[in-house]
Each structure stands twice: as C-alpha cells, then as structure tokens.
N, C-alpha and C positions, 0 to 999 in steps of 0.2 A: 726741617719743619719749623715754622715759627710759632711763637706764643701768641695767643689771642685772648682778649678780655671778654668775659661774659658777665651778665647781670641777671640775677634771679628775678623772675616775675612775681614771686610771692613774698620773699623776705628782703629783697633788694641787695643781697650780698653780691659783691663784685669779686671775681676770681679769675685767674689766668689758667689757660689750658694749652698744652703743647699739641697742636693739630696739624694735619696735612692741609695744604692750601685748599684742596677740593672739599674738605670737611669743615672749613672755617665758618660757613654760614648756617650749618646745621645746628639745631638747638641742642643744648647739653643738659646734664642733670646737675643741679645745685648740690655741692658737697655738704651744705648745712641742713637743708630741709628736703632734699630729693625732689624738688619741683623743677619745672622747666626753666632753663636759663637761656637768654638770647644774647647774641653778640653785642658787645658794648663798644662803641666807637669812641676813641680818644684822639684829640688833636695832638700832633707831635709838638714838642717844645722846640722853639727856635731861639738860638743864641748867636748873636753876631760878634764873632771874635776876629780880630785882625782888621786889615784895611779893605776898602772896596765896597763898603756898605754906606748908605746914606746916614744911618744912625751913628756910625763911627767916624765918618769923614766930613760930612757937610752940615750937620745940625749945629746951630749956635749953642753955646754953653747954657744960656738962659732957657732955651727950649728943652735941652736935654735934662735940666734940673726940674722942669715943670713950672718955671716962673712965668708970670704974665698971663695967668688964667683968669 
C-alpha cells in the first residue's frame, strides 16, 4: 500500500496517509482539526543524471547557466 498526501479543507494542513489504492480518492479526517481532507496531488521531482538527456548532453554551457536572457 502506498502513501498518499491529503490537504485539509478547513485548516490547510498537508499530511500523508498509508492507504490501499482503492481508498486513495476517499476523503480522510485531518489529524489537526478533524475536518474533511481531500487528496493533494504533487508533481514528482525529475532529476537528470547520467547521459542520454538533452539537458546533460546537448545544451550549450551558456544556456545551461541561464546566460543570454
């Protein structure tokens, strides 16, 4: 079972809960104020390590440093 993030609709607290996939979209109870909390979607972080990526192989050094803007 994976962890999911939820955000309280009243106090705004963001917390994680270990849920079954079938229960992921069900509202939860906020641990701070006991109000309803809905699932909070977070974009995954992408890190380009190694070769084979445009950012690591083909970008010019000035572009990578943010020069020329």
